[in-house]
N, C-alpha and C positions, 0 to 999 in steps of 0.2 A: 785525530790529533795531528798536532804540528809535525813530530817527530815522524809518525807513519807516513805522513804526506811527503818528509825530506825522503825518507827510504824509498817510496815510490817513484820519486824523481830521479833519484840516482840509479834505480833499477832501470828506468826507461833510458836514461842517459847510457848507460851500459850497453842497453840493446842495440840503441843507434850506432854505438861506437864497436859494436860486434865484439864485445869481451867475453871472457870464457863464461860458460852456462853456471858453473856452480856460485861465480861471483853475482850473476843476475840474482839467482835463486836466492842467496843470501840477503839480498836487500829486500826482496819480497818477505822472506821468513822474518827480518827483523821488522817491517812493517806490520805483518800478522801479529807478532808479539806486542807491538805497541798499541795495535787496535784492541787487542785483549786487555791490556792493562787499563785501557780506558772504558772497558766493558761495551765496545763496539764488536760484537762477536760475528756479526754478517760479514761486516769489512774484513775482520781478521781471516774468517775462512776463505773470503776472496782471495785475499794476499797470500795465504798458504798455498791454496789451490794453484794459483798462477805460479807460485815460485817452484811447486813441485812438477810443473811442466819444464821446467829447465834443469831439475835435478832430481833424480830418482836414486841416487847412489846410497851407500850406508850412513853418509852424513845427513840424510834427510830424515832419520829416524826421529829427531826431536821435534821437525815440522811436523810430521803425522802425529805425534803425541801431542802438540799444542794445538793443533787443528781439532782433534779428539776433545781436548779440554774445552774448546769453543763449543762446539757441537753439544757437549754435555750440558755447559752453562744454558744452552738454547732447551734443554729438555729432549734433544735427538739423541738418543742414548744407543740406539741400534747402529747409527751411522758412527757414532762416537768409538762406539766398540770396535768397529771395522778399522778405523785409524789406529786404535791403540794395539790391534793385533798386527797391523801392517809395520808399526814402529818396532814391535818386537822381532818381526821377520828382518827387517831392514838392519837392524843392529845384532844380529844373532851371535856373530863372533867378533863383532869390531866395537862394541860398548863397554863401558866400565860397568862394574856391578851397580854402582850408584845410579846410573842411568837405566840398566834394566830394572834394578828395584823399583824405580819411579813408575816406569811405564808398566809393569806388573801391577802396582799397586793402583795406578789409575785404573786400568783393566778391571781391577777386582773392586774398586768402588763403583765403576759403572754397572758390572754385573748384579752388585746389590742394588742399583737404582732399578735394575730390569728384574728384580725380584727373582734373581738365579743364584741363590746364598750358596748351594753346594759348589757350584762352578767359582763362584767369587771366593771361595776359601781355599781352593787349589791355589788360584792366583795370589791371595794373601799370604799363603805359606811360601810359595816361591818368592815373592816379594822379599819376606823376612829373611829368606836363605841368603839372598843376594845384598841386602843391606838391613842390618838389625834395627835401624828405627822403625820399621814396619811391623816389627814382632807383637808390639802391644795391639795394633789394630787385629792382627791374627788372633790373638787369644781373646781379645774383647768381643770380637764378632764370631769366631767359629769355635769357641770352647765351651 
């Protein structure tokens, strides 16, 4: 997509001008998001991965989550699960309940895709406890 390419151009410009690493990472993350929106999941994964070379702070949690979504859309559920778990680790004490709920819910969906329903239900329940909009999934799948 044009937007993703624009973000990559900005990232490369920031690299050459020696801007701070989190700003560089953010442009790669934005490119990854734009690629995912266009269903270009391999490109999305590449952009997120490059951005993560510049930023591994707690603010990178959403990038791990979104890269997990891209892997999941490609059917690479084991790798996706690792990214969801990394997102949860990164935002342990620094994310909103809404973000934690989303990451937990995504991990639960992924575990279900891996035919690991019992584990998935643990994550669905944790997601519902963080954000009530996930409660119906917990009831529908686990009860």
